[in-house]
RODO-2510 file (C-alpha; in nm, 4 decimals, decimal comma):
residues 304
     n   res          X          Y          Z
     1     m     0,0000     0,0000     0,0000
     2     f     0,1209     0,3511    -0,0878
     3     m     0,0362     0,6668     0,1038
     4     f     0,0863     1,0168    -0,0355
     5     v     0,2923     1,2103     0,2200
     6     n     0,4750     1,5422     0,1787
     7     g     0,4406     1,5485    -0,1988
     8     s     0,5559     1,1915    -0,2682
     9     w     0,4312     0,8327    -0,2511
    10     e     0,5616     0,6246     0,0378
    11     k     0,4902     0,2661     0,1356
    12     s     0,2740     0,2231     0,4426
    13     e     0,1371    -0,0720     0,6369
    14     t    -0,1595     0,0990     0,8048
    15     a    -0,3980     0,3841     0,7308
    16     n    -0,4108     0,7055     0,9298
    17     s    -0,7009     0,7034     1,1738
    18     s    -0,7289     1,0816     1,1838
    19     t    -1,0218     1,2269     0,9896
    20     n    -0,8906     1,5839     0,9920
    21     d    -0,5688     1,5207     0,7998
    22     k    -0,5666     1,4758     0,4238
    23     q    -0,5434     1,1034     0,3445
    24     i    -0,4472     0,9683     0,0018
    25     y    -0,3872     0,5958    -0,0483
    26     l    -0,3084     0,3675    -0,3407
    27     l    -0,3329    -0,0065    -0,2857
    28     c    -0,4291    -0,3443    -0,4283
    29     i    -0,7596    -0,5082    -0,3393
    30     d    -0,5586    -0,7818    -0,1638
    31     e    -0,4424    -0,5181     0,0882
    32     i    -0,7893    -0,3889     0,1718
    33     e    -0,7518    -0,4997     0,5357
    34     k    -0,4987    -0,2213     0,5869
    35     l    -0,7857     0,0293     0,5635
    36     d    -0,9824    -0,1172     0,8543
    37     q    -0,9246     0,1993     1,0570
    38     i    -1,1358     0,3972     0,8089
    39     e    -1,4739     0,2951     0,9476
    40     q    -1,6951     0,4664     0,6887
    41     l    -1,5330     0,2658     0,4070
    42     s    -1,7535    -0,0147     0,2658
    43     k    -1,5617    -0,3189     0,1435
    44     t    -1,8777    -0,4637    -0,0094
    45     i    -1,9262    -0,1632    -0,2366
    46     i    -1,5571    -0,1707    -0,3296
    47     s    -1,5810    -0,5384    -0,4289
    48     q    -1,8913    -0,4698    -0,6370
    49     c    -1,7220    -0,1700    -0,7940
    50     l    -1,4217    -0,3767    -0,9047
    51     r    -1,6379    -0,6672    -1,0212
    52     r    -1,8478    -0,4630    -1,2649
    53     k    -1,6705    -0,4222    -1,5978
    54     a    -1,8024    -0,0727    -1,6588
    55     f    -1,7662     0,2819    -1,5288
    56     t    -1,9791     0,3232    -1,2171
    57     f    -2,0639     0,5960    -0,9668
    58     e    -2,2295     0,5530    -0,6277
    59     h    -2,3044     0,8540    -0,4108
    60     h    -2,3131     0,8083    -0,0324
    61     d    -2,3210     1,0430     0,2642
    62     t    -1,9556     1,0205     0,3631
    63     i    -1,7771     0,8499     0,0731
    64     d    -1,8495     0,8284    -0,2981
    65     y    -1,7327     0,5295    -0,5025
    66     i    -1,6224     0,5665    -0,8641
    67     g    -1,5366     0,2675    -1,0822
    68     a    -1,2782     0,3564    -1,3485
    69     l    -1,1685     0,1358    -1,6385
    70     f    -0,8349     0,1139    -1,8166
    71     l    -0,8478    -0,0364    -2,1644
    72     n    -0,5930    -0,3056    -2,2402
    73     k    -0,3251    -0,1425    -2,4576
    74     n    -0,2122    -0,4700    -2,6142
    75     s    -0,5549    -0,6103    -2,7013
    76     i    -0,8687    -0,3968    -2,7021
    77     n    -1,0876    -0,7087    -2,6986
    78     e    -0,9440    -0,8444    -2,3740
    79     s    -1,0912    -0,7616    -2,0339
    80     e    -1,0208    -0,4174    -1,8950
    81     d    -0,8436    -0,3352    -1,5686
    82     k    -1,0608    -0,1753    -1,3028
    83     f    -0,9838     0,0824    -1,0354
    84     c    -1,2164     0,1856    -0,7553
    85     i    -1,1860     0,5480    -0,6429
    86     c    -1,3132     0,6151    -0,2923
    87     a    -1,3520     0,9873    -0,2312
    88     g    -1,4690     1,1764     0,0731
    89     k    -1,3810     1,4809     0,2781
    90     n    -0,9991     1,4919     0,2996
    91     l    -0,9925     1,1356     0,1658
    92     l    -0,8919     0,9803    -0,1659
    93     i    -0,8290     0,6062    -0,2029
    94     l    -0,7329     0,4328    -0,5276
    95     i    -0,7886     0,0567    -0,5166
    96     h    -0,6849    -0,1634    -0,8088
    97     e    -0,7027    -0,5257    -0,9135
    98     n    -0,3972    -0,7481    -0,8927
    99     t    -0,3198    -0,7571    -1,2662
   100     e    -0,0054    -0,6898    -1,4657
   101     q    -0,1368    -0,3751    -1,6335
   102     a    -0,2828    -0,2392    -1,3092
   103     n     0,0507    -0,2875    -1,1330
   104     l     0,2234    -0,1123    -1,4225
   105     i    -0,0140     0,1842    -1,3884
   106     v     0,0573     0,1953    -1,0141
   107     r     0,4319     0,2055    -1,0800
   108     e     0,3834     0,4942    -1,3221
   109     i     0,1776     0,6879    -1,0670
   110     t     0,4083     0,6301    -0,7710
   111     t     0,7328     0,7037    -0,9595
   112     e     0,6080     1,0138    -1,1395
   113     p     0,7682     1,3305    -0,9964
   114     v     0,5353     1,5872    -0,8399
   115     d     0,6322     1,9552    -0,8645
   116     a     0,4196     2,0778    -0,5757
   117     p     0,2015     1,9116    -0,3112
   118     p    -0,1218     1,8565    -0,5047
   119     s    -0,4726     1,8670    -0,3694
   120     i    -0,7102     1,5712    -0,3674
   121     s    -0,9049     1,7147    -0,6610
   122     s    -0,5927     1,7693    -0,8729
   123     l    -0,4740     1,4147    -0,7993
   124     f    -0,8149     1,2840    -0,9046
   125     i    -0,7994     1,4698    -1,2364
   126     t    -0,4394     1,3563    -1,2927
   127     f    -0,5457     0,9967    -1,2368
   128     m    -0,8443     1,0313    -1,4708
   129     e    -0,6170     1,1708    -1,7422
   130     k    -0,4114     0,8518    -1,7290
   131     i    -0,7224     0,6585    -1,8334
   132     i    -0,7109     0,8092    -2,1828
   133     i    -0,3340     0,8298    -2,2348
   134     g    -0,2459     0,7072    -2,5841
   135     h    -0,6045     0,6937    -2,7079
   136     i    -0,5487     0,9560    -2,9793
   137     e    -0,2611     0,7519    -3,1216
   138     q    -0,4774     0,4388    -3,1093
   139     h    -0,7535     0,6197    -3,2995
   140     e    -0,5022     0,7289    -3,5640
   141     q    -0,3819     0,3705    -3,5963
   142     i    -0,7396     0,2488    -3,6509
   143     e    -0,7947     0,5230    -3,9091
   144     d    -0,4801     0,4115    -4,0940
   145     e    -0,6049     0,0507    -4,0914
   146     i    -0,9383     0,1590    -4,2395
   147     a    -0,7601     0,3617    -4,5088
   148     l    -0,5417     0,0612    -4,5971
   149     l    -0,8506    -0,1583    -4,6312
   150     e    -1,0163     0,1003    -4,8520
   151     n    -0,7064     0,1248    -5,0704
   152     a    -0,6746    -0,2558    -5,0868
   153     y    -1,0088    -0,3161    -5,2566
   154     l    -1,0441     0,0101    -5,4512
   155     t    -0,6927     0,0375    -5,5946
   156     d    -0,5370    -0,3078    -5,5722
   157     r    -0,8695    -0,4935    -5,6150
   158     k    -0,7844    -0,7291    -5,3290
   159     n    -1,0430    -0,9379    -5,1488
   160     i    -1,0119    -0,7942    -4,7965
   161     g    -1,2871    -1,0134    -4,6495
   162     p    -1,5386    -0,9090    -4,3838
   163     d    -1,3331    -1,0292    -4,0840
   164     r    -1,1006    -0,7281    -4,0702
   165     i    -1,3897    -0,4848    -4,1083
   166     l    -1,5851    -0,6564    -3,8303
   167     m    -1,2765    -0,6482    -3,6061
   168     l    -1,2418    -0,2712    -3,6556
   169     q    -1,6125    -0,2197    -3,5901
   170     k    -1,5825    -0,4180    -3,2668
   171     k    -1,2836    -0,2080    -3,1552
   172     l    -1,4683     0,1161    -3,2210
   173     l    -1,7747    -0,0138    -3,0380
   174     v    -1,5584    -0,0807    -2,7303
   175     y    -1,4209     0,2740    -2,7477
   176     k    -1,7684     0,4196    -2,7950
   177     r    -1,9080     0,2468    -2,4860
   178     f    -1,5936     0,3371    -2,2919
   179     y    -1,6282     0,7126    -2,3546
   180     e    -2,0048     0,7132    -2,3077
   181     q    -1,9744     0,5468    -1,9676
   182     l    -1,6926     0,7822    -1,8691
   183     q    -1,9073     1,0795    -1,9691
   184     h    -2,1925     0,9566    -1,7490
   185     v    -1,9599     0,9269    -1,4487
   186     l    -1,8147     1,2740    -1,5052
   187     d    -2,1655     1,4186    -1,5308
   188     d    -2,2610     1,2504    -1,2026
   189     v    -1,9494     1,3836    -1,0305
   190     q    -2,0227     1,7342    -1,1529
   191     e    -2,3939     1,7251    -1,0690
   192     t    -2,3350     1,6088    -0,7115
   193     r    -2,0979     1,9039    -0,6581
   194     h    -1,8496     1,6612    -0,5144
   195     s    -1,5498     1,7735    -0,3123
   196     l    -1,3311     1,6206    -0,5854
   197     i    -1,4100     1,9217    -0,8007
   198     n    -1,3511     2,2649    -0,6510
   199     d    -1,3381     2,6124    -0,7987
   200     e    -0,9632     2,5922    -0,8530
   201     n    -0,9800     2,2732    -1,0585
   202     m    -1,3110     2,3314    -1,2351
   203     r    -1,1256     2,4589    -1,5420
   204     l    -0,9111     2,1428    -1,5578
   205     f    -1,2189     1,9273    -1,5060
   206     t    -1,4000     2,1100    -1,7883
   207     l    -1,1017     2,0658    -2,0207
   208     y    -1,0896     1,6954    -1,9400
   209     t    -1,4629     1,6594    -2,0066
   210     r    -1,4218     1,8288    -2,3448
   211     r    -1,1367     1,5938    -2,4315
   212     i    -1,3660     1,2979    -2,3672
   213     e    -1,6312     1,4577    -2,5893
   214     r    -1,3782     1,5033    -2,8706
   215     l    -1,2573     1,1451    -2,8374
   216     l    -1,6160     1,0195    -2,8547
   217     k    -1,6863     1,2318    -3,1636
   218     n    -1,3709     1,0989    -3,3254
   219     v    -1,4821     0,7406    -3,2606
   220     l    -1,8244     0,8136    -3,4101
   221     v    -1,6565     0,9560    -3,7213
   222     l    -1,4374     0,6465    -3,7501
   223     r    -1,7441     0,4230    -3,7115
   224     e    -1,9081     0,6101    -3,9988
   225     y    -1,5889     0,5767    -4,2033
   226     v    -1,5614     0,2007    -4,1538
   227     t    -1,9338     0,1652    -4,2308
   228     q    -1,8803     0,3441    -4,5627
   229     v    -1,5857     0,1160    -4,6408
   230     r    -1,7963    -0,1906    -4,5588
   231     e    -2,0826    -0,0712    -4,7790
   232     s    -1,8415     0,0056    -5,0640
   233     y    -1,6837    -0,3377    -5,0260
   234     e    -2,0251    -0,5068    -5,0299
   235     a    -2,1256    -0,3059    -5,3379
   236     e    -1,8018    -0,4012    -5,5151
   237     t    -1,8567    -0,7655    -5,4207
   238     d    -2,2107    -0,7532    -5,5603
   239     i    -2,0799    -0,6029    -5,8843
   240     s    -1,8202    -0,8805    -5,9153
   241     l    -2,0863    -1,1452    -5,8569
   242     n    -2,3092    -0,9814    -6,1179
   243     r    -2,0229    -0,9934    -6,3692
   244     i    -1,9705    -1,3635    -6,3032
   245     m    -2,3425    -1,4413    -6,3294
   246     r    -2,3658    -1,2421    -6,6525
   247     l    -2,0755    -1,4398    -6,7982
   248     f    -2,2407    -1,7685    -6,7034
   249     t    -2,5668    -1,6483    -6,8586
   250     v    -2,3933    -1,5561    -7,1844
   251     v    -2,2161    -1,8927    -7,2027
   252     t    -2,5431    -2,0738    -7,1329
   253     v    -2,7315    -1,8790    -7,4018
   254     i    -2,4555    -1,9418    -7,6572
   255     f    -2,4433    -2,3171    -7,6077
   256     l    -2,8133    -2,3787    -7,5465
   257     p    -2,9026    -2,3906    -7,9231
   258     l    -2,6067    -2,6229    -7,9826
   259     t    -2,7302    -2,8498    -7,7056
   260     l    -3,0754    -2,8471    -7,8650
   261     i    -2,9323    -2,9438    -8,2055
   262     a    -2,7166    -3,2186    -8,0532
   263     g    -3,0153    -3,3569    -7,8642
   264     w    -3,2398    -3,3313    -8,1650
   265     y    -3,0135    -3,5331    -8,3929
   266     g    -2,9118    -3,7686    -8,1163
   267     m    -3,2576    -3,9221    -8,0697
   268     n    -3,1816    -4,2001    -8,3219
   269     l    -3,4977    -4,1242    -8,5228
   270     q    -3,5127    -4,1697    -8,8990
   271     m    -3,4594    -3,8252    -9,0548
   272     p    -3,4133    -3,7349    -9,4236
   273     e    -3,0994    -3,5340    -9,3409
   274     y    -2,9164    -3,8547    -9,2492
   275     q    -2,9189    -3,9631    -9,6158
   276     w    -2,7843    -3,6314    -9,7437
   277     i    -2,4120    -3,6114    -9,8004
   278     w    -2,3859    -3,2471    -9,6819
   279     s    -2,5866    -3,2901    -9,3613
   280     y    -2,2880    -3,2975    -9,1230
   281     p    -2,1096    -2,9983    -9,2814
   282     l    -2,4370    -2,8061    -9,2782
   283     v    -2,4961    -2,8748    -8,9070
   284     i    -2,1393    -2,7644    -8,8320
   285     i    -2,1842    -2,4438    -9,0335
   286     v    -2,5181    -2,3691    -8,8640
   287     s    -2,3655    -2,4272    -8,5185
   288     i    -2,0724    -2,1960    -8,5935
   289     a    -2,3106    -1,9340    -8,7313
   290     i    -2,5254    -1,9500    -8,4155
   291     v    -2,2190    -1,9045    -8,1926
   292     v    -2,0852    -1,6133    -8,3997
   293     l    -2,4218    -1,4372    -8,4223
   294     t    -2,4904    -1,4676    -8,0469
   295     i    -2,1417    -1,3381    -7,9645
   296     i    -2,1947    -1,0421    -8,1999
   297     f    -2,5334    -0,9761    -8,0401
   298     f    -2,3934    -0,9814    -7,6871
   299     k    -2,0974    -0,7641    -7,7850
   300     k    -2,3314    -0,5138    -7,9464
   301     n    -2,5363    -0,4934    -7,6261
   302     k    -2,2160    -0,4790    -7,4133
   303     w    -2,3009    -0,7842    -7,2097
   304     f    -1,9332    -0,8791    -7,1946
***
């Protein structure tokens, strides 16, 4: 467990029992027993907060509980890491799950230099900013992937397949839900006039809220972009299928009269043409003429 003392993070084994001093803690859920001295803290709510894989906000008389998510940087489709923020008067507690990414985030927070002793509200905003670090670059990477897919089937005429498009749509859906849930939590924090947000940090809180709005708008634009690419790909696929079906139709129409002639003279019936010496050459000439005339007809009508 880490405790913020004199402008830096220090390891501590127990929590401060005083309610008048400013208390800031950062710990793993496995160390929750070290906070037993803080009587108003509810371990049940903390467990529920960490168990729900979504942003959450619960307002109580003495302490508010905020569930914050961190998206997995390596794989957007894997489960997210969850932090529970417990905030009250002169109290800020950050509780995380025992995962590799969560421990990495903790190391970044505890080793980051602090210029001046921050307030609880400024530490809260600093922590919330870490939730969206690198998201702009990830959006740009997704946009580049969509552009490559668009170029692959429009310019190179490659069959990109629906799997890559569906994967990008799933990624953007995760981002969309992520920002929407974060917006709801920020609105709840602002509406309750929580002690986390004071007059000094209202400007920073407003700037952070606007950043979330811009990120959400960017995701919506990317979703529209990938939808357009999917529709264009489906239209191009339909056109290719129509070309193939038209070719099969032309081939069928060309050889259907020849099949009729072959079936007609293959019925082993007595016909006068069998006794004529020029019957076979005539049938050959008629067949060739039918093929040539149908090809000319189809070419004239631009069927192929």
